[in-house]
N, C-alpha and C positions, 0 to 999 in steps of 0.2 A: 504494500500500500504506500502511495506517495504521501510524504509528510505534508501537513498543511503549511501554507505560506505564512511567514511571520506577519502578525498584525500588531497594531498599536494598543497599548494598555495604559490607561490613566489611573493613577492612584489619588483618590480624593482624601486629602489630609497630608500633613507633613510632620506630624509628631512621631512619638515612639512606635506605635502600632503601624503607622504608615511606612516608616523606615524599615521595620521588620518585614513587612509585606513586600516592599520593593526589593529587599535583599533576597527574599524567597524567589522572586521572579528572576533575579540575576542568577541565583544558584540553579534554578531549573533550566535556564538557558544554557548555562555551562555544562550541565549534565547532558542535555540534548546534543550539544556540539560534540562532547566527548564520545557519545554513542553514535555519532554520524547522522543525527536527526536535525532537521530544521527546527530552531526554537519556535515555540508556539506564539510567543509575544515579543515585541520590542517595547521596553519600558520607555514610554514617550515623555513622562513627566509627572510631577505632583501638581495638584490643584489645592489651594488653601485660601480661605477668606481673610487671612492676616496680610494686609498690604505690605508690611515690613518684609515679608518673605518673597514677595513677587520679584522675579529676576535674579534670585539667589539660587545656589545649588545646595541640595541636601544629599550628602554622601555621593556627590557626583552626578545627581539627577536634577534637572532644572525644575524650579517652581514656576509654572507657566502663567499663573494668575488665579483668580477666584474659582470657586467650585462650579459656578454656573457655566464656565467654559466647556463643560462636557457637551453642551448643546451645539457648540461650534466645531466639534469633532465627531460627527455622526457615525463615522465608521470605526471609531475606537471603542474597545471594550473598557469597562469601568469597574473598579472595586472601591467601596467606601470604607475607609480605615480611620474612623474616629471613635472615641469612647474612652471612658475612664470610670473608676468607681465613684468619682465625684459627680459624674453626669452620665449614667449608663444609658440614657435615652437619646443621646446626641446622634447616634448612627441612624436610628429610626426617623428622627426629624429630618436629617439630611436626605435620606432616601425618599421620604414623602415630598420634600421640597423639589428634588430633582425630577421626580415623576417620570423616570425612564422606564421603558418596558423591560421585563426580566431578561429578554434576549440581549440587552446591552451589558449585562453584568457577567464578569468572569468569576470562575471558582478557582482560587489559587491554592495549589498544593505543593508544599516543599518536597523536593526529591527524596528526602529521608523519611517522610511520613509513610506509615504503613497502613494502607487502606484496603480492607478485604473486598473481594469481588461482590459480596452480598451487602456491602454498605454503600451509602450514597450521601452526597452533600449538595445543597442547593445553590442557586445563583448568588453571587456576591459573598460567599463564604470563604474564609481563609483558614487553612490548616498549616500551621507552622512546623518547624523542624522537630522530628522525632515524635510527633504525636501518633497515636495508634487507634484505629477503629477496627475492632476484632471481628465481629460477626453480626450481620443484620442491624447495623447502627444506622439511624436516620437523623441527619443533621439538616435543619431548614435553611432558609435564606439569610444572608448577611450575618452569619454567626462567626465569631472570632474564637478559634481554638489555638491556644498558645503552646509554646514548646513543651515537650515531654508530658503531654496530657494523654490519659488513657481512657478511652470509651469502650466498654465491654458489651457483651451480647445484648441485643434488643434495647439498647439505650435510644431515647429520642431527645433531640435538642431542638427547641422551637426557634423561630425567626428572632434575630437580633440578640440572642443570648451571647454571653462571653464566658469562656472557661479559661481562667488564667493559668499560668505555667504550673505544671506539676499536679494538676487536678486529677483525681482518680475516681471514676464512677463505677460502682458495682453494676451487675447485670440488671436490666429492666428499669433503670432510673429514667425519670421524666423531668427534663429541665424546661421550665416554662418560658414563654415569650419574654425576651428582654432581661431575663435573670442574669445576674453577675455572680459567678462562683470564684472566690478569691484564690490566690496562689496556694498550692499545697493542700487544698481542702480534700477530704475524703467523704464520699457519699455512699451510704449503705444501699445494698441492692433493693430494688422495687420501692424506692423512695421518690416522692414528688417534690421538686423545688419550684415554688410558685412563680407566676409571671411577675416581672419587675421587682423581684426580691433581690437582696444582696446577702451573700454568705461570706463571712470574713475569712481572711487567709489563715491557713492552718486548722480550720475547723473540722470537726468530725460530726457529720450529719447522720443521725441515727433514726430520725423521723421526719415526716413531711414538714416543709417550710411553707407557711402560707404566703399568698401573693402580697406584694407591696410591703414586706417587712425586712428588717435587718437582723440576721442571726449570726452568732459567732461563739466560739469556744469549743471545748472538747469534754463532754458532748455539747453540740451547738444549742444555744438558747436564744430566745428573742431579746434584742436590745432595744429596738425602737421601730417606728415606721421608716420606710425608705424615704429618700429625699424627694423634694417637690417635683423634679422632672420625671422621676419614675412613677410617682403617684398620678401625675397628669396623664401619662401614657396608659396607666391602669384604668383610669376613669374613661378613656376613650372606648374601652370595652370591645376592641376589634383586633383580630378576628376572634370568634367565640370558640376556641378549642378547649378541650379538657386540659387540666394542668400538665404542662410538659409535653403536650402533643405537638409534634413538629408538623407544620403544614407541608403537604407534598410539593416538591418542586414542580413548577408548571411546565417545564420542558425536561428533556433527558438530562438527568443529573450526572455529576461526576461519579464514577465508580472506579475502583481499583482495577489494575490489570491482572490481578490474581491475589490470592491470600498472602498478606504480609509483604506485598511487593511495593518498594519505594517508587514514587511517581517521578518521572523525569521531566515533566513540564506542567505549566498551568493549563487549565481547561475552562471553557465556557460552559 
């Protein structure tokens, strides 16, 4: 089969997560070239609404202008890489503002990620270095899966969720829309982590986390309500999925080339 021609990829954002995603794209291109394949993407640049960044380089990649420039590059694929525990809803707001069709969004997979053939990730999702999706894992759209995160059999991760580095999910875990699971957290099998909740780093989650709450500790316990941006998204009440139910990707999702096979390129 002939390798697809290289296409342009725009990374929306120029902060830490965006830089990590850009590096994943570079690493995937290098892996493709080493294997004699045409790289799937050319990293065309970052887009960021901070005027101070316009015209600068971030790790050697130019910041072309504000986020709305995606509409001036209709043939480029896009990945939105914004978000932090201080505002876990920013990615959802940006995607809503840009109003692009799902076909414009790339799914970026680092070449060292291990994605089973029975697992899938939706448009706009990023799987960073050394993360693992073992069997029948379903990851929705615009999800951030940070390095060394492990998702095991039958886990579902809904749209806009973030799994920070080193998170470990037992089998059958359901991560709700926009939930943020902090670095190093452990989540017991068949547990539901509610929409727009935040689980603190290093937590041990032994029972369900309700939507719109902050839990932390070992075992994890409620601390307070989530921040205003997360609660605003929760009040929107859309889409109405069960806790942790990932919406099915609207077009053919990324799947692995085989069990535990590192991916050599990014995919739309």
